[in-house]
VEXGU-364642 format. One record per residue (C-alpha): residue number from 1; residue in one letter; y, x, z. Coordinates in steps of 0.25 Angstrom, whole numbers, m for minus. Layout:
<nodes>
{i = NUM | aa = A | v = Y | u = X | w = Z}
...
</nodes>
This chain:
<nodes>
{i = 1 | aa = X | v = 287 | u = 481 | w = 474}
{i = 2 | aa = X | v = 273 | u = 475 | w = 478}
{i = 3 | aa = X | v = 260 | u = 476 | w = 471}
{i = 4 | aa = X | v = 261 | u = 463 | w = 463}
{i = 5 | aa = X | v = 263 | u = 472 | w = 451}
{i = 6 | aa = X | v = 251 | u = 479 | w = 454}
{i = 7 | aa = X | v = 249 | u = 492 | w = 445}
{i = 8 | aa = X | v = 259 | u = 487 | w = 435}
{i = 9 | aa = X | v = 272 | u = 494 | w = 435}
{i = 10 | aa = X | v = 286 | u = 488 | w = 435}
{i = 11 | aa = X | v = 287 | u = 488 | w = 420}
{i = 12 | aa = X | v = 275 | u = 485 | w = 411}
{i = 13 | aa = X | v = 275 | u = 479 | w = 397}
{i = 14 | aa = X | v = 265 | u = 467 | w = 395}
{i = 15 | aa = X | v = 257 | u = 462 | w = 383}
{i = 16 | aa = X | v = 260 | u = 449 | w = 378}
{i = 17 | aa = X | v = 273 | u = 441 | w = 377}
{i = 18 | aa = X | v = 281 | u = 436 | w = 389}
{i = 19 | aa = X | v = 277 | u = 422 | w = 394}
{i = 20 | aa = X | v = 288 | u = 411 | w = 393}
{i = 21 | aa = X | v = 289 | u = 410 | w = 408}
{i = 22 | aa = X | v = 290 | u = 425 | w = 409}
{i = 23 | aa = X | v = 302 | u = 425 | w = 399}
{i = 24 | aa = X | v = 309 | u = 414 | w = 407}
{i = 25 | aa = X | v = 307 | u = 422 | w = 420}
{i = 26 | aa = X | v = 312 | u = 435 | w = 414}
{i = 27 | aa = X | v = 324 | u = 428 | w = 408}
{i = 28 | aa = X | v = 328 | u = 421 | w = 421}
{i = 29 | aa = X | v = 327 | u = 433 | w = 429}
{i = 30 | aa = X | v = 335 | u = 441 | w = 419}
{i = 31 | aa = X | v = 346 | u = 430 | w = 420}
{i = 32 | aa = X | v = 346 | u = 431 | w = 435}
{i = 33 | aa = X | v = 348 | u = 446 | w = 435}
{i = 34 | aa = X | v = 359 | u = 445 | w = 424}
{i = 35 | aa = X | v = 366 | u = 434 | w = 433}
{i = 36 | aa = X | v = 367 | u = 443 | w = 445}
{i = 37 | aa = X | v = 370 | u = 456 | w = 437}
{i = 38 | aa = X | v = 378 | u = 453 | w = 425}
{i = 39 | aa = X | v = 383 | u = 439 | w = 427}
{i = 40 | aa = X | v = 386 | u = 439 | w = 442}
{i = 41 | aa = X | v = 401 | u = 438 | w = 440}
{i = 42 | aa = X | v = 400 | u = 424 | w = 433}
{i = 43 | aa = X | v = 401 | u = 411 | w = 440}
{i = 44 | aa = X | v = 403 | u = 396 | w = 437}
{i = 45 | aa = X | v = 415 | u = 390 | w = 443}
{i = 46 | aa = X | v = 412 | u = 376 | w = 449}
{i = 47 | aa = X | v = 425 | u = 371 | w = 455}
{i = 48 | aa = X | v = 428 | u = 381 | w = 466}
{i = 49 | aa = X | v = 415 | u = 387 | w = 467}
{i = 50 | aa = X | v = 408 | u = 398 | w = 458}
{i = 51 | aa = X | v = 393 | u = 397 | w = 454}
{i = 52 | aa = X | v = 388 | u = 411 | w = 451}
{i = 53 | aa = X | v = 381 | u = 412 | w = 438}
{i = 54 | aa = X | v = 369 | u = 419 | w = 445}
{i = 55 | aa = X | v = 367 | u = 407 | w = 453}
{i = 56 | aa = X | v = 366 | u = 398 | w = 440}
{i = 57 | aa = X | v = 356 | u = 408 | w = 434}
{i = 58 | aa = X | v = 347 | u = 409 | w = 447}
{i = 59 | aa = X | v = 346 | u = 394 | w = 448}
{i = 60 | aa = X | v = 344 | u = 391 | w = 434}
{i = 61 | aa = X | v = 335 | u = 402 | w = 431}
{i = 62 | aa = X | v = 326 | u = 398 | w = 443}
{i = 63 | aa = X | v = 326 | u = 384 | w = 439}
{i = 64 | aa = X | v = 321 | u = 388 | w = 425}
{i = 65 | aa = X | v = 310 | u = 397 | w = 431}
{i = 66 | aa = X | v = 306 | u = 385 | w = 439}
{i = 67 | aa = X | v = 306 | u = 375 | w = 427}
{i = 68 | aa = X | v = 298 | u = 385 | w = 419}
{i = 69 | aa = X | v = 288 | u = 388 | w = 429}
{i = 70 | aa = X | v = 291 | u = 403 | w = 429}
{i = 71 | aa = X | v = 292 | u = 405 | w = 444}
{i = 72 | aa = X | v = 284 | u = 400 | w = 456}
{i = 73 | aa = X | v = 287 | u = 395 | w = 470}
{i = 74 | aa = X | v = 283 | u = 403 | w = 482}
{i = 75 | aa = X | v = 278 | u = 393 | w = 492}
{i = 76 | aa = X | v = 282 | u = 403 | w = 504}
{i = 77 | aa = X | v = 296 | u = 404 | w = 498}
{i = 78 | aa = X | v = 297 | u = 389 | w = 496}
{i = 79 | aa = X | v = 293 | u = 387 | w = 510}
{i = 80 | aa = X | v = 303 | u = 397 | w = 516}
{i = 81 | aa = X | v = 314 | u = 391 | w = 507}
{i = 82 | aa = X | v = 311 | u = 377 | w = 512}
{i = 83 | aa = X | v = 313 | u = 381 | w = 526}
{i = 84 | aa = X | v = 326 | u = 389 | w = 523}
{i = 85 | aa = X | v = 332 | u = 377 | w = 515}
{i = 86 | aa = X | v = 329 | u = 367 | w = 526}
{i = 87 | aa = X | v = 335 | u = 376 | w = 537}
{i = 88 | aa = X | v = 347 | u = 379 | w = 528}
{i = 89 | aa = X | v = 349 | u = 364 | w = 526}
{i = 90 | aa = X | v = 349 | u = 362 | w = 541}
{i = 91 | aa = X | v = 359 | u = 373 | w = 543}
{i = 92 | aa = X | v = 368 | u = 367 | w = 533}
{i = 93 | aa = X | v = 367 | u = 353 | w = 540}
{i = 94 | aa = X | v = 370 | u = 359 | w = 554}
{i = 95 | aa = X | v = 379 | u = 370 | w = 550}
{i = 96 | aa = X | v = 392 | u = 372 | w = 558}
{i = 97 | aa = X | v = 401 | u = 373 | w = 546}
{i = 98 | aa = X | v = 410 | u = 362 | w = 542}
{i = 99 | aa = X | v = 409 | u = 362 | w = 527}
{i = 100 | aa = X | v = 395 | u = 368 | w = 522}
{i = 101 | aa = X | v = 394 | u = 371 | w = 507}
{i = 102 | aa = X | v = 383 | u = 363 | w = 502}
{i = 103 | aa = X | v = 384 | u = 370 | w = 488}
{i = 104 | aa = X | v = 382 | u = 384 | w = 495}
{i = 105 | aa = X | v = 369 | u = 378 | w = 502}
{i = 106 | aa = X | v = 364 | u = 372 | w = 489}
{i = 107 | aa = X | v = 367 | u = 386 | w = 482}
{i = 108 | aa = X | v = 358 | u = 393 | w = 493}
{i = 109 | aa = X | v = 347 | u = 383 | w = 492}
{i = 110 | aa = X | v = 346 | u = 384 | w = 477}
{i = 111 | aa = X | v = 347 | u = 399 | w = 476}
{i = 112 | aa = X | v = 336 | u = 401 | w = 487}
{i = 113 | aa = X | v = 327 | u = 391 | w = 481}
{i = 114 | aa = X | v = 326 | u = 401 | w = 469}
{i = 115 | aa = X | v = 319 | u = 410 | w = 479}
{i = 116 | aa = X | v = 306 | u = 402 | w = 481}
{i = 117 | aa = X | v = 301 | u = 406 | w = 467}
{i = 118 | aa = X | v = 293 | u = 418 | w = 461}
{i = 119 | aa = X | v = 291 | u = 423 | w = 447}
{i = 120 | aa = X | v = 276 | u = 423 | w = 445}
{i = 121 | aa = X | v = 275 | u = 434 | w = 434}
{i = 122 | aa = X | v = 275 | u = 448 | w = 440}
{i = 123 | aa = X | v = 280 | u = 454 | w = 427}
{i = 124 | aa = X | v = 294 | u = 448 | w = 429}
{i = 125 | aa = X | v = 296 | u = 458 | w = 440}
{i = 126 | aa = X | v = 296 | u = 470 | w = 431}
{i = 127 | aa = X | v = 305 | u = 463 | w = 421}
{i = 128 | aa = X | v = 316 | u = 459 | w = 431}
{i = 129 | aa = X | v = 316 | u = 473 | w = 437}
{i = 130 | aa = X | v = 318 | u = 479 | w = 423}
{i = 131 | aa = X | v = 328 | u = 469 | w = 420}
{i = 132 | aa = X | v = 337 | u = 471 | w = 433}
{i = 133 | aa = X | v = 336 | u = 486 | w = 431}
{i = 134 | aa = X | v = 342 | u = 486 | w = 418}
{i = 135 | aa = X | v = 353 | u = 476 | w = 422}
{i = 136 | aa = X | v = 357 | u = 484 | w = 434}
{i = 137 | aa = X | v = 358 | u = 497 | w = 426}
{i = 138 | aa = X | v = 368 | u = 489 | w = 417}
{i = 139 | aa = X | v = 376 | u = 485 | w = 429}
{i = 140 | aa = X | v = 376 | u = 500 | w = 434}
{i = 141 | aa = X | v = 381 | u = 505 | w = 420}
{i = 142 | aa = X | v = 391 | u = 494 | w = 420}
{i = 143 | aa = X | v = 396 | u = 497 | w = 434}
{i = 144 | aa = X | v = 398 | u = 512 | w = 430}
{i = 145 | aa = X | v = 405 | u = 510 | w = 417}
{i = 146 | aa = X | v = 414 | u = 500 | w = 424}
{i = 147 | aa = X | v = 418 | u = 510 | w = 435}
{i = 148 | aa = X | v = 422 | u = 520 | w = 425}
{i = 149 | aa = X | v = 428 | u = 511 | w = 415}
{i = 150 | aa = X | v = 439 | u = 507 | w = 425}
{i = 151 | aa = X | v = 445 | u = 521 | w = 423}
{i = 152 | aa = X | v = 449 | u = 517 | w = 409}
{i = 153 | aa = X | v = 450 | u = 502 | w = 410}
{i = 154 | aa = X | v = 460 | u = 499 | w = 421}
{i = 155 | aa = X | v = 456 | u = 484 | w = 422}
{i = 156 | aa = X | v = 449 | u = 476 | w = 433}
{i = 157 | aa = X | v = 442 | u = 468 | w = 422}
{i = 158 | aa = X | v = 431 | u = 478 | w = 422}
{i = 159 | aa = X | v = 428 | u = 473 | w = 436}
{i = 160 | aa = X | v = 433 | u = 458 | w = 437}
{i = 161 | aa = X | v = 430 | u = 453 | w = 423}
{i = 162 | aa = X | v = 444 | u = 446 | w = 423}
{i = 163 | aa = X | v = 443 | u = 443 | w = 408}
{i = 164 | aa = X | v = 433 | u = 432 | w = 411}
{i = 165 | aa = X | v = 437 | u = 418 | w = 415}
{i = 166 | aa = X | v = 438 | u = 417 | w = 430}
{i = 167 | aa = X | v = 429 | u = 404 | w = 429}
{i = 168 | aa = X | v = 417 | u = 412 | w = 426}
{i = 169 | aa = X | v = 418 | u = 424 | w = 435}
{i = 170 | aa = X | v = 414 | u = 424 | w = 450}
{i = 171 | aa = X | v = 426 | u = 426 | w = 460}
{i = 172 | aa = X | v = 427 | u = 431 | w = 474}
{i = 173 | aa = X | v = 421 | u = 445 | w = 471}
{i = 174 | aa = X | v = 428 | u = 458 | w = 471}
{i = 175 | aa = X | v = 426 | u = 463 | w = 457}
{i = 176 | aa = X | v = 437 | u = 474 | w = 458}
{i = 177 | aa = X | v = 436 | u = 483 | w = 470}
{i = 178 | aa = X | v = 444 | u = 496 | w = 470}
{i = 179 | aa = X | v = 436 | u = 509 | w = 473}
{i = 180 | aa = X | v = 443 | u = 516 | w = 485}
{i = 181 | aa = X | v = 448 | u = 529 | w = 481}
{i = 182 | aa = X | v = 445 | u = 529 | w = 467}
{i = 183 | aa = X | v = 459 | u = 527 | w = 461}
{i = 184 | aa = X | v = 459 | u = 513 | w = 457}
{i = 185 | aa = X | v = 445 | u = 512 | w = 452}
{i = 186 | aa = X | v = 436 | u = 500 | w = 456}
{i = 187 | aa = X | v = 422 | u = 499 | w = 461}
{i = 188 | aa = X | v = 412 | u = 496 | w = 450}
{i = 189 | aa = X | v = 406 | u = 482 | w = 451}
{i = 190 | aa = X | v = 396 | u = 484 | w = 439}
{i = 191 | aa = X | v = 405 | u = 476 | w = 430}
{i = 192 | aa = X | v = 395 | u = 464 | w = 430}
{i = 193 | aa = X | v = 394 | u = 463 | w = 445}
{i = 194 | aa = X | v = 403 | u = 456 | w = 455}
{i = 195 | aa = X | v = 407 | u = 468 | w = 464}
{i = 196 | aa = X | v = 405 | u = 483 | w = 467}
{i = 197 | aa = X | v = 396 | u = 479 | w = 478}
{i = 198 | aa = X | v = 387 | u = 471 | w = 468}
{i = 199 | aa = X | v = 386 | u = 483 | w = 459}
{i = 200 | aa = X | v = 382 | u = 492 | w = 471}
{i = 201 | aa = X | v = 372 | u = 482 | w = 476}
{i = 202 | aa = X | v = 366 | u = 481 | w = 462}
{i = 203 | aa = X | v = 365 | u = 496 | w = 460}
{i = 204 | aa = X | v = 358 | u = 498 | w = 473}
{i = 205 | aa = X | v = 348 | u = 488 | w = 469}
{i = 206 | aa = X | v = 346 | u = 494 | w = 455}
{i = 207 | aa = X | v = 344 | u = 508 | w = 462}
{i = 208 | aa = X | v = 333 | u = 502 | w = 471}
{i = 209 | aa = X | v = 327 | u = 495 | w = 459}
{i = 210 | aa = X | v = 326 | u = 508 | w = 452}
{i = 211 | aa = X | v = 320 | u = 516 | w = 464}
{i = 212 | aa = X | v = 310 | u = 505 | w = 466}
{i = 213 | aa = X | v = 305 | u = 502 | w = 452}
{i = 214 | aa = X | v = 308 | u = 514 | w = 443}
{i = 215 | aa = X | v = 308 | u = 529 | w = 442}
{i = 216 | aa = X | v = 321 | u = 536 | w = 446}
{i = 217 | aa = X | v = 330 | u = 537 | w = 434}
{i = 218 | aa = X | v = 344 | u = 538 | w = 429}
{i = 219 | aa = X | v = 346 | u = 524 | w = 431}
{i = 220 | aa = X | v = 348 | u = 526 | w = 446}
{i = 221 | aa = X | v = 359 | u = 536 | w = 444}
{i = 222 | aa = X | v = 367 | u = 525 | w = 436}
{i = 223 | aa = X | v = 364 | u = 514 | w = 446}
{i = 224 | aa = X | v = 369 | u = 524 | w = 457}
{i = 225 | aa = X | v = 382 | u = 527 | w = 450}
{i = 226 | aa = X | v = 385 | u = 512 | w = 449}
{i = 227 | aa = X | v = 382 | u = 510 | w = 463}
{i = 228 | aa = X | v = 391 | u = 521 | w = 467}
{i = 229 | aa = X | v = 402 | u = 516 | w = 458}
{i = 230 | aa = X | v = 402 | u = 502 | w = 464}
{i = 231 | aa = X | v = 407 | u = 509 | w = 477}
{i = 232 | aa = X | v = 401 | u = 498 | w = 486}
{i = 233 | aa = X | v = 394 | u = 499 | w = 499}
{i = 234 | aa = X | v = 384 | u = 487 | w = 497}
{i = 235 | aa = X | v = 376 | u = 494 | w = 486}
{i = 236 | aa = X | v = 375 | u = 507 | w = 495}
{i = 237 | aa = X | v = 370 | u = 499 | w = 507}
{i = 238 | aa = X | v = 359 | u = 493 | w = 498}
{i = 239 | aa = X | v = 356 | u = 507 | w = 492}
{i = 240 | aa = X | v = 356 | u = 514 | w = 506}
{i = 241 | aa = X | v = 347 | u = 503 | w = 512}
{i = 242 | aa = X | v = 336 | u = 503 | w = 501}
{i = 243 | aa = X | v = 336 | u = 516 | w = 492}
{i = 244 | aa = X | v = 333 | u = 526 | w = 503}
{i = 245 | aa = X | v = 321 | u = 519 | w = 508}
{i = 246 | aa = X | v = 317 | u = 517 | w = 493}
{i = 247 | aa = X | v = 318 | u = 532 | w = 490}
{i = 248 | aa = X | v = 310 | u = 535 | w = 503}
{i = 249 | aa = X | v = 299 | u = 525 | w = 498}
{i = 250 | aa = X | v = 299 | u = 532 | w = 484}
{i = 251 | aa = X | v = 297 | u = 546 | w = 491}
{i = 252 | aa = X | v = 311 | u = 550 | w = 488}
{i = 253 | aa = X | v = 315 | u = 554 | w = 503}
{i = 254 | aa = X | v = 318 | u = 568 | w = 499}
{i = 255 | aa = X | v = 328 | u = 563 | w = 489}
{i = 256 | aa = X | v = 335 | u = 555 | w = 500}
{i = 257 | aa = X | v = 337 | u = 568 | w = 509}
{i = 258 | aa = X | v = 344 | u = 575 | w = 497}
{i = 259 | aa = X | v = 351 | u = 563 | w = 491}
{i = 260 | aa = X | v = 358 | u = 557 | w = 504}
{i = 261 | aa = X | v = 365 | u = 570 | w = 508}
{i = 262 | aa = X | v = 369 | u = 573 | w = 494}
{i = 263 | aa = X | v = 375 | u = 559 | w = 492}
{i = 264 | aa = X | v = 383 | u = 560 | w = 505}
{i = 265 | aa = X | v = 388 | u = 574 | w = 501}
{i = 266 | aa = X | v = 392 | u = 569 | w = 487}
{i = 267 | aa = X | v = 399 | u = 557 | w = 493}
{i = 268 | aa = X | v = 407 | u = 566 | w = 503}
{i = 269 | aa = X | v = 411 | u = 575 | w = 491}
{i = 270 | aa = X | v = 415 | u = 564 | w = 482}
{i = 271 | aa = X | v = 422 | u = 556 | w = 492}
{i = 272 | aa = X | v = 430 | u = 568 | w = 497}
{i = 273 | aa = X | v = 444 | u = 562 | w = 501}
{i = 274 | aa = X | v = 439 | u = 548 | w = 499}
{i = 275 | aa = X | v = 429 | u = 549 | w = 510}
{i = 276 | aa = X | v = 438 | u = 541 | w = 520}
{i = 277 | aa = X | v = 437 | u = 529 | w = 510}
{i = 278 | aa = X | v = 422 | u = 530 | w = 511}
{i = 279 | aa = X | v = 422 | u = 531 | w = 526}
{i = 280 | aa = X | v = 431 | u = 519 | w = 527}
{i = 281 | aa = X | v = 421 | u = 511 | w = 518}
{i = 282 | aa = X | v = 410 | u = 515 | w = 528}
{i = 283 | aa = X | v = 418 | u = 511 | w = 540}
{i = 284 | aa = X | v = 423 | u = 497 | w = 534}
{i = 285 | aa = X | v = 414 | u = 489 | w = 543}
{i = 286 | aa = X | v = 424 | u = 492 | w = 554}
{i = 287 | aa = X | v = 434 | u = 483 | w = 546}
{i = 288 | aa = X | v = 431 | u = 468 | w = 546}
{i = 289 | aa = X | v = 439 | u = 467 | w = 533}
{i = 290 | aa = X | v = 429 | u = 476 | w = 525}
{i = 291 | aa = X | v = 419 | u = 472 | w = 516}
{i = 292 | aa = X | v = 408 | u = 479 | w = 524}
{i = 293 | aa = X | v = 411 | u = 471 | w = 536}
{i = 294 | aa = X | v = 412 | u = 458 | w = 528}
{i = 295 | aa = X | v = 399 | u = 461 | w = 521}
{i = 296 | aa = X | v = 390 | u = 466 | w = 533}
{i = 297 | aa = X | v = 397 | u = 462 | w = 546}
{i = 298 | aa = X | v = 406 | u = 450 | w = 544}
{i = 299 | aa = X | v = 394 | u = 440 | w = 546}
{i = 300 | aa = X | v = 392 | u = 444 | w = 560}
{i = 301 | aa = X | v = 406 | u = 441 | w = 563}
{i = 302 | aa = X | v = 405 | u = 427 | w = 556}
{i = 303 | aa = X | v = 393 | u = 424 | w = 564}
{i = 304 | aa = X | v = 399 | u = 428 | w = 578}
{i = 305 | aa = X | v = 412 | u = 420 | w = 575}
{i = 306 | aa = X | v = 406 | u = 407 | w = 568}
{i = 307 | aa = X | v = 391 | u = 406 | w = 570}
{i = 308 | aa = X | v = 387 | u = 411 | w = 584}
{i = 309 | aa = X | v = 397 | u = 403 | w = 592}
{i = 310 | aa = X | v = 389 | u = 390 | w = 589}
{i = 311 | aa = X | v = 374 | u = 387 | w = 589}
{i = 312 | aa = X | v = 376 | u = 378 | w = 577}
{i = 313 | aa = X | v = 382 | u = 388 | w = 568}
{i = 314 | aa = X | v = 373 | u = 399 | w = 572}
{i = 315 | aa = X | v = 361 | u = 391 | w = 569}
{i = 316 | aa = X | v = 366 | u = 383 | w = 556}
{i = 317 | aa = X | v = 378 | u = 391 | w = 551}
{i = 318 | aa = X | v = 391 | u = 387 | w = 546}
{i = 319 | aa = X | v = 386 | u = 381 | w = 533}
{i = 320 | aa = X | v = 383 | u = 385 | w = 519}
{i = 321 | aa = X | v = 395 | u = 392 | w = 512}
{i = 322 | aa = X | v = 403 | u = 393 | w = 526}
{i = 323 | aa = X | v = 404 | u = 408 | w = 526}
{i = 324 | aa = X | v = 414 | u = 408 | w = 514}
{i = 325 | aa = X | v = 423 | u = 399 | w = 522}
{i = 326 | aa = X | v = 425 | u = 409 | w = 533}
{i = 327 | aa = X | v = 430 | u = 420 | w = 524}
{i = 328 | aa = X | v = 445 | u = 417 | w = 528}
{i = 329 | aa = X | v = 441 | u = 413 | w = 542}
{i = 330 | aa = X | v = 438 | u = 427 | w = 548}
{i = 331 | aa = X | v = 447 | u = 439 | w = 551}
{i = 332 | aa = X | v = 436 | u = 448 | w = 546}
{i = 333 | aa = X | v = 431 | u = 449 | w = 532}
{i = 334 | aa = X | v = 418 | u = 441 | w = 529}
{i = 335 | aa = X | v = 407 | u = 441 | w = 519}
{i = 336 | aa = X | v = 395 | u = 433 | w = 516}
{i = 337 | aa = X | v = 382 | u = 442 | w = 516}
{i = 338 | aa = X | v = 370 | u = 434 | w = 514}
{i = 339 | aa = X | v = 364 | u = 435 | w = 528}
{i = 340 | aa = X | v = 378 | u = 432 | w = 534}
{i = 341 | aa = X | v = 381 | u = 420 | w = 525}
{i = 342 | aa = X | v = 367 | u = 414 | w = 528}
{i = 343 | aa = X | v = 368 | u = 415 | w = 543}
{i = 344 | aa = X | v = 383 | u = 410 | w = 543}
{i = 345 | aa = X | v = 381 | u = 398 | w = 534}
{i = 346 | aa = X | v = 367 | u = 393 | w = 538}
{i = 347 | aa = X | v = 365 | u = 399 | w = 552}
{i = 348 | aa = X | v = 352 | u = 406 | w = 558}
{i = 349 | aa = X | v = 344 | u = 393 | w = 555}
{i = 350 | aa = X | v = 347 | u = 393 | w = 540}
{i = 351 | aa = X | v = 347 | u = 408 | w = 539}
{i = 352 | aa = X | v = 334 | u = 412 | w = 545}
{i = 353 | aa = X | v = 325 | u = 404 | w = 536}
{i = 354 | aa = X | v = 332 | u = 407 | w = 523}
{i = 355 | aa = X | v = 332 | u = 422 | w = 527}
{i = 356 | aa = X | v = 317 | u = 421 | w = 528}
{i = 357 | aa = X | v = 316 | u = 415 | w = 515}
{i = 358 | aa = X | v = 325 | u = 425 | w = 508}
{i = 359 | aa = X | v = 317 | u = 437 | w = 515}
{i = 360 | aa = X | v = 304 | u = 431 | w = 510}
{i = 361 | aa = X | v = 309 | u = 430 | w = 496}
{i = 362 | aa = X | v = 314 | u = 444 | w = 496}
{i = 363 | aa = X | v = 302 | u = 451 | w = 502}
{i = 364 | aa = X | v = 289 | u = 443 | w = 502}
{i = 365 | aa = X | v = 281 | u = 449 | w = 490}
{i = 366 | aa = X | v = 292 | u = 458 | w = 486}
{i = 367 | aa = X | v = 290 | u = 466 | w = 473}
{i = 368 | aa = X | v = 299 | u = 477 | w = 478}
{i = 369 | aa = X | v = 303 | u = 477 | w = 493}
{i = 370 | aa = X | v = 314 | u = 487 | w = 489}
{i = 371 | aa = X | v = 320 | u = 478 | w = 479}
{i = 372 | aa = X | v = 319 | u = 466 | w = 488}
{i = 373 | aa = X | v = 325 | u = 474 | w = 499}
{i = 374 | aa = X | v = 337 | u = 478 | w = 491}
{i = 375 | aa = X | v = 340 | u = 464 | w = 486}
{i = 376 | aa = X | v = 338 | u = 459 | w = 500}
{i = 377 | aa = X | v = 348 | u = 468 | w = 506}
{i = 378 | aa = X | v = 358 | u = 465 | w = 495}
{i = 379 | aa = X | v = 356 | u = 450 | w = 497}
{i = 380 | aa = X | v = 357 | u = 450 | w = 512}
{i = 381 | aa = X | v = 368 | u = 460 | w = 515}
{i = 382 | aa = X | v = 376 | u = 464 | w = 503}
{i = 383 | aa = X | v = 382 | u = 451 | w = 498}
{i = 384 | aa = X | v = 384 | u = 436 | w = 500}
{i = 385 | aa = X | v = 371 | u = 433 | w = 493}
{i = 386 | aa = X | v = 366 | u = 420 | w = 500}
{i = 387 | aa = X | v = 370 | u = 410 | w = 489}
{i = 388 | aa = X | v = 375 | u = 420 | w = 479}
{i = 389 | aa = X | v = 365 | u = 421 | w = 467}
{i = 390 | aa = X | v = 370 | u = 434 | w = 461}
{i = 391 | aa = X | v = 361 | u = 443 | w = 469}
{i = 392 | aa = X | v = 351 | u = 432 | w = 471}
{i = 393 | aa = X | v = 348 | u = 432 | w = 456}
{i = 394 | aa = X | v = 343 | u = 446 | w = 457}
{i = 395 | aa = X | v = 336 | u = 444 | w = 470}
{i = 396 | aa = X | v = 328 | u = 432 | w = 463}
{i = 397 | aa = X | v = 325 | u = 440 | w = 450}
{i = 398 | aa = X | v = 321 | u = 453 | w = 457}
{i = 399 | aa = X | v = 315 | u = 449 | w = 470}
{i = 400 | aa = X | v = 313 | u = 434 | w = 474}
{i = 401 | aa = X | v = 307 | u = 429 | w = 461}
{i = 402 | aa = X | v = 299 | u = 442 | w = 460}
{i = 403 | aa = X | v = 293 | u = 443 | w = 474}
{i = 404 | aa = X | v = 278 | u = 439 | w = 476}
{i = 405 | aa = X | v = 277 | u = 431 | w = 489}
{i = 406 | aa = X | v = 262 | u = 430 | w = 493}
{i = 407 | aa = X | v = 261 | u = 415 | w = 490}
{i = 408 | aa = X | v = 264 | u = 417 | w = 475}
{i = 409 | aa = X | v = 257 | u = 430 | w = 472}
{i = 410 | aa = X | v = 245 | u = 423 | w = 467}
{i = 411 | aa = X | v = 253 | u = 415 | w = 457}
{i = 412 | aa = X | v = 260 | u = 427 | w = 451}
{i = 413 | aa = X | v = 257 | u = 433 | w = 437}
{i = 414 | aa = X | v = 253 | u = 447 | w = 441}
{i = 415 | aa = X | v = 256 | u = 459 | w = 432}
{i = 416 | aa = X | v = 241 | u = 463 | w = 432}
{i = 417 | aa = X | v = 230 | u = 452 | w = 433}
{i = 418 | aa = X | v = 217 | u = 448 | w = 426}
{i = 419 | aa = X | v = 220 | u = 442 | w = 413}
{i = 420 | aa = X | v = 234 | u = 446 | w = 413}
{i = 421 | aa = X | v = 240 | u = 455 | w = 401}
{i = 422 | aa = X | v = 237 | u = 469 | w = 404}
{i = 423 | aa = X | v = 250 | u = 478 | w = 404}
{i = 424 | aa = X | v = 252 | u = 488 | w = 394}
{i = 425 | aa = X | v = 254 | u = 503 | w = 397}
{i = 426 | aa = X | v = 265 | u = 506 | w = 406}
{i = 427 | aa = X | v = 279 | u = 508 | w = 401}
{i = 428 | aa = X | v = 284 | u = 523 | w = 400}
{i = 429 | aa = X | v = 288 | u = 527 | w = 414}
{i = 430 | aa = X | v = 280 | u = 516 | w = 422}
{i = 431 | aa = X | v = 271 | u = 521 | w = 432}
{i = 432 | aa = X | v = 259 | u = 513 | w = 436}
{i = 433 | aa = X | v = 250 | u = 513 | w = 448}
{i = 434 | aa = X | v = 235 | u = 517 | w = 448}
{i = 435 | aa = X | v = 225 | u = 506 | w = 446}
{i = 436 | aa = X | v = 222 | u = 498 | w = 459}
{i = 437 | aa = X | v = 235 | u = 504 | w = 465}
{i = 438 | aa = X | v = 244 | u = 494 | w = 473}
{i = 439 | aa = X | v = 256 | u = 502 | w = 473}
{i = 440 | aa = X | v = 267 | u = 496 | w = 465}
{i = 441 | aa = X | v = 273 | u = 503 | w = 453}
{i = 442 | aa = X | v = 288 | u = 503 | w = 450}
{i = 443 | aa = X | v = 292 | u = 516 | w = 445}
{i = 444 | aa = X | v = 298 | u = 514 | w = 431}
{i = 445 | aa = X | v = 307 | u = 524 | w = 423}
</nodes>
């Protein structure tokens, strides 16, 4: 977290009533978070296509914030987005694909147009962090209860929501995935989320959020249990990429020296005769029919087979929506990770400017580099998030709308400034910095 909050902690009570614009912003951000955590399975069926509810919430919510003057445009983001949009349009016009999806292209432009805005009130950051913390804890508890409830409730309805009409539920996701070696039990998907991998990713983000902004508490144990019961590698990838560095930064290097060997030893003891299954999972990258290969390696094979043979496709790609049409055209299993889909469909000419814009939105004036990094790794590597608003709703609420690019810092409503309402005494458990200190404060019980 940067110093825009000054000596004010992540949570403070403020005198006076909330402003009308502040209430609108709080409501919209809470709706965005709800759409990607509790309503992520719902979609509107339009012909043969599905329109995720998260996309509707993101676009309508951003439009409401614009119409009410509750958010500001960042000129630097606007300029970078203009360049990216122009090059993407050129790639669409010159792409090597035969039937580009203009709906996919329009979806991309509308979704990333929401990234040019900033919430001007600094106090919204504390609100949104507190809100998502509570939501993720509910998801964790739901995931734990779901896993153990299947022992007595022998029905896949716990995982796939078959009791609801198919017209309102998203399809094409693996809601029910058996847990290898656990006697017919299924991996937990958090009940509300799409897949076990979604639960594992959200729990990793929740643990990172706890370590960054709050004191260590029982919540981390609950989140870690839900992460383990998801039995998915994507959340562990995110956890291992960020958490050890975050612990070192907080001065817990000694904990790592004890915890890492202890976890390995415990895993070996618990795995016992099932250790071969674990080793098979680790070695699945050797199989071109495995999910690990499809998620992390298949784009390189797609590039080699279809992009690189021709200069036109290398520069301009195969056209928007093209990667989905190749699902049944290859002997190996493919997936559409964000970076792979972007390059494959828009070529390097379109991919580079959009990548610069996205990177700038994530990290320029970031409130928390750790939170931004966690969501960036998730966005870029762990799913097909290029035009999927489900994760982007969280990215917008927690990072993109909250960051402070240099060109908008002077226009923001700061937490402490001459003439502004003075904060009350800190809430119990909040630790504040000394007067004049520029070190951010973020440890809350």
